[in-house]
C-alpha positions as CSV (number, residue, x, y, z in Angstrom):
1,M,-12.1,14.4,4.2
2,I,-9.2,14.1,1.9
3,P,-10.1,13.1,-1.6
4,I,-8.4,10.2,-3.2
5,S,-6.7,10.4,-6.4
6,T,-7.2,8.7,-9.5
7,P,-5.8,5.2,-8.9
8,H,-2.7,3.7,-10.8
9,T,-3.0,-0.2,-11.3
10,V,0.0,-2.0,-10.1
11,R,1.0,-5.3,-8.9
12,C,0.6,-6.2,-5.4
13,P,4.1,-6.6,-3.7
14,N,1.9,-9.5,-1.6
15,C,0.1,-11.6,-3.8
16,G,1.3,-10.3,-7.7
17,R,-2.3,-9.7,-8.8
18,L,-3.5,-6.3,-9.7
19,G,-4.0,-3.8,-7.0
20,E,-4.1,-0.2,-6.8
21,R,-2.3,2.9,-6.1
22,H,-3.5,6.4,-4.9
23,Y,-1.7,9.3,-4.4
24,L,-2.8,11.8,-1.8
25,A,-1.2,15.2,-2.9
26,E,-2.5,17.2,0.0
27,S,-1.4,15.3,2.9
28,K,2.0,13.4,0.2
29,I,0.2,10.2,1.3
30,L,0.9,6.9,-1.1
31,R,-1.7,4.4,-0.3
32,T,-1.3,0.6,-2.0
33,Q,-3.9,-1.8,-1.5
34,C,-4.7,-5.0,-3.1
35,H,-8.4,-6.4,-2.7
36,H,-7.6,-9.9,-3.5
37,C,-5.6,-10.5,-0.4
38,D,-6.1,-7.3,1.6
39,Y,-2.8,-5.8,1.4
40,L,-2.4,-2.3,2.8
41,M,0.4,-0.1,2.8
42,V,0.3,3.6,3.7
43,T,3.7,5.5,3.2
44,C,4.7,9.3,3.2
45,A,5.7,10.1,-0.3
46,T,8.5,12.6,0.6
47,T,10.3,10.4,3.3
48,G,9.4,6.9,2.5
49,R,8.5,6.0,6.1
50,V,5.5,3.3,6.4
51,I,2.7,4.9,8.4
52,E,0.0,1.9,8.3
53,A,0.5,-1.5,6.9
54,Y,-1.5,-4.8,6.8
55,S,-0.6,-7.7,5.1
56,P,-2.6,-10.9,6.5
57,G,-0.6,-13.4,4.0
58,L,3.1,-12.0,5.4
59,Y,4.4,-13.7,8.5
60,A,7.2,-12.2,10.6
61,Q,9.2,-15.6,10.4
62,A,9.1,-15.8,7.0
63,I,10.5,-12.1,6.5
64,V,13.0,-12.1,9.4
65,R,15.4,-15.2,8.0
């Protein structure tokens, strides 16, 4: 099991409320999550590539316009 770092408080990019960001140094992963709207974004801290994303409030039609 990978230990999770101390969370940093950030604004959720989905709903604007307070969320958390964790940096997993061993695997160089950034995990941003919001417990209010169930937002999750896991990215590689080195390349910035998205590894996993879940945001039930964002719809493809609203993003692609």
